[in-house]
N, C-alpha and C positions, 0 to 999 in steps of 0.2 A: 447457603441463600434462595429464597423461596423465590419463586419470580416475581410475584407482585412487586418483592421488596426492588428484584435487580432492576425491574422498568421503572421504578420509581428513582432511580438514580444514574441511569444512563444518558449519555451524552446524545443527543439526536443527529447531529451532522456536525462534528468538530467543535472548533472554536468560535465561529461564528454564531453556534444554537440555531441552525438554518431550521431546525424544526418545528423549535418551542412558540409559544403563541407570544404574540407582540406585545410591548410592555402599554399597560395604559399611560393615556396620555396625559391624564392627571398626576398620577405616579412619581413621590418625587426622584432625581436621578440618583444614582448610586454613588456613594466617593471615589473618587480616582484611583484607582487599584495601581500599585507597582507590579511590571511584568519583568519576570526573570528574564535574565539572559541564558543563554546556552553555548555552549562550546563549537566552533566550528570543526571540520575533518582533519584527521590525520596531514599536514599539506607535503611527507614524505611519503609517499606511496610508490610501497615496492613492488617491481614488476615481478609478477607471480611466476613460477616456473612451470605452472599447468597453462596450456596454450587453450584457448577456448577455439573452438570449430569455428570455420568460417561463416560468419553471416549471424555472428551471436547476437542476444538479446538481454538489455541490462531490463527487467519486466519491471523494476520497483525502484525508483529513483526519485530524485527532489532536485529542482532549480530553483534558488532563494536569490529573489532581487536581480540585479542591482537596488535596494529600495529607495534609489532617487529615480528608477525608473519605472521600478514595476511595486508602490509602497504597501506595504504592511498593515494587515488590517489592525485597526486600533484596537478591536475585541479579541486580538491574537493571544493566544495562551504562551508564546513564550517569544524573545527578539534572538535570533542567531546572528551571524555575521553574512554578509553577504557571501552566497555560493553561486554566481553567475554561470553563462553560458559557456564563456570561455574557460573554467575552471573544472566544468562540467565534460567539455569534449577532452580537456587534457587527462583526465582522469581516465574515460574510456579508453584516451588511447595507448594509453600506459598498461593496461590490462588487458589490453586485445580483443575489445569491444564493440561490436559495429555500430551497433543498433540500440534503441532506446525507448520505454514507454515511459514517459516524465506523469508522477503522480503531483496532482496541484496541493502543494501543502494547506492545513489549514492556515495558515497564520497569512495567507494571500486573499482567503475569505472566498468570496464571488469572483474576485478577479481573475480569470483564467490568461488574462494576454500572455503571463509570464511561460504558460506552458505551449498556446498557442502560437505565438511569435517564434517559439524556438522550433517546433515541427514547421513553420515556414522557411526555415534555412538550412531545414537537414537534408535535403535532396530525396525526400521518403524514408530517412532512417527512424525517424521518429513518430511515436503515436503518443496519445494524450489522454488521462483520466482526470477528467474536472469535478470543482463542488458547483453544483446546483442546489435552486431554493424553488418553492413552490410560486414563487413572484416571476419566475422566468415562464415566459410566453414559451407554445412551441416554434416560433419563428426563433427565439433565440436559440434553442435547443438544437432545429436546425442547422444556425451558423456553427454551432461548435463542432456539429458533425462534420458540415464540408469541412472544418479546418484540422481536421484529423484525431479530434476524440470521440475515443470509441467505447467510455463507461464513465460511471461516476463514483462517486466514493461516497461512505457511512462510517463515521469511526465511532465508535461507541464506546466511549473512553472517558470517565469524568474528569480526569483531568484536562482533557480537550474540549468541555464544555458545561452543559447546562441538562436539564432532563428534558428529554425529548417526545415529540408527539409520533407515535408510532401509526396513527390514521395517516397523517401527513407523508411519511415514511414510503407506507403503503402505496399510495398516490404517486410519489416520484417514481418508485420503481416502476410501476405498471405503465409510465410514461415513457423512461428509460426502455425498457421493453420493447416498446411500440414502434421505436425507432431503430434498432436492432442492435442495443449498448447490453453491455453485462454491468454488476453493480460490483465496487469492491465493499470487502466490511471487513473493519477494524475493530477486534470485539479485547472487550475488557479480560485480564485473565481469569480461568474457572469460571467462565460463562457459556461456555459451548456446548454445554447440555441442555442451558435453557434457551439458545437461540436455534436448535437443530430443528425444532418445527417449524421455527419460523422462517428458515431458509429454504426449507424442504418446500415451504408452498410459494415462493419466490414463483413468478411467472417467466422468468428471465437465469440467464448461468449468472453465478455468485463466485467470487474469489475471496477468500479467505485470505487475509494478509498475515505474513511472522509466522509461518506453520499455528495459528490459532491462537500466539502468545503461551503457548506450554512453556512449564519451566523443568527444565531438566533435574534440577533437584527431587524432582516427585519421582522420577523414574516412568520407563517405557509403560508399567502396571495401573499409571495413573488414571482413574476414571474419564478426566476431561480428556487428555489422549485417545484415551479408547475409543469415546463418543467422536472425535474428529474422524478416527481411524473410518469407524463406522459410516458416517456423514458423507465420507469420499466415496466408499463401496456400495451405498445404498442410494446414491443420488448423482447421477451422471450431469447436474449441473453445476456439482460442487468442484471446483478447483482449490489449488492451493499452493499460495507462494512459499517455496522456499530461502525465506529472507530471515533476518533477527536473530541469526544462530548466536550473536554475540548477546541479544535480549535475553534469550533462552537459559544460556551458560549460568551456571554456580561458581563453575571452578576459572571463569576469566579465561585469558589468552592460552593458548590458542583456540579455546573454543569447541576444545574436542569431544567434549561432555553432552554437547548438542548435536553432535554427527548420527547416533543411532537414530535420531528421532526423524531426523532429514530423511534419512536410508529407510526406514519404514515408512513415511508418507509415500516417497519416490519410489519403492518397490510396491505400493500397495495401490498405486494409479498411476502408473507410469506417461499416460497419455492428456492428465489434467494437473501436472504439477508445471510450474513453473520457476526459474531462477532470477534473483536480484542481489543491487549490493544495498540497499536502502539508504545510497549516501546522498546529503553528507551525514546522514545520521544524528538526526535530530533527538534530543532527551534521552541518550544512552548513558548508563552507569558506567562504563569504559569504552572510550574512543579505539574503535580498531582500525587496522590498516584494510584496505582494499585490497593490498597483495595477498595478505593472509588470510582473505575471506574468499577469492578465488580459489585458493590452494586447497582448500575443503571440499571443492569439489569431486575430486576423484574419490578422496575418501567415503562420502555416500553416494555418489555414484560411478562406480568403477569401470562399468562397461563404456566402452565410446558411442553404441549405438544410443543409452539411456542416455550419456550427456548431450548426444545431438537433438532430441527431443524435449530435453529438460530446457536446454539455452538457443537452439532453433528454430524445431519444428512445431513444438508445443504453441511458443509464442506469437509464430506467423499466424498460426491458424486463428487462435483467440482473436490478437489486437487485427487482425485483417490487414499484413503487409503489403504493401504489393508483389504480385507473385508468387504467392501462397497457395499452395493445392486444397 
């Protein structure tokens, strides 16, 4: 795919199309669209055999609703069942995780209250990643920062939005960098080589979601996976989330075909990798059991010292948890 073709098709910032130009006032409204519903998480979470180290952080997870209290955006790309804070807490208690970084989903648009309210109730155990737009003032961002937000997310996926304004993206990243935030980027599969120079030029730390949306079916010699490894080693601003093994898998449960990719990324930059569940797993082809996902950790990180980096000290450092060194 040529870079010009790719940039013409990416989503600027998820479902709300936050980076796209405003619709002209005289332009007729589009016909009402059907918003697809998606499945909720596996309700029967298995208690994993692997015991996470004390202070473990789920560095990529979401809270959905309840919609009656935190309404979903009318421009959302999908409608999930509620996955509220009590379910979120129950999930972490069962899998043995003490802390979390809540990533605001595209379905909540620019309303970040579902994240900041959870942080306020967490006694310092939660941090958050927000959705932002150019319409927000510096004071708005300062309020989010004070509420426990430490970064913002940009989803470059066609299924999550429309055409994006890369100039607006650059300006938002500069504003995020000015207040000490990092940026999350969720890339379209097969586009890491197109995005690498853009990411290297960013003025702040960036985190690549879901192992760069690689495909296990393409093998470890896939040029896009090699490009991701090269980006990890050549740019110290680059972090990678060891999440979405069920998304990368071609073989299905227990997703062991994704393990070599996770291991290679961890071995490649053990001080700049993060672990997360991606609960409640929106838009997956096969719904995983979170207990099974936790039991993959010792397969791709068998060394307890590396497990501690992945689950505890790395997220403490990046997300600025209280007491982190």
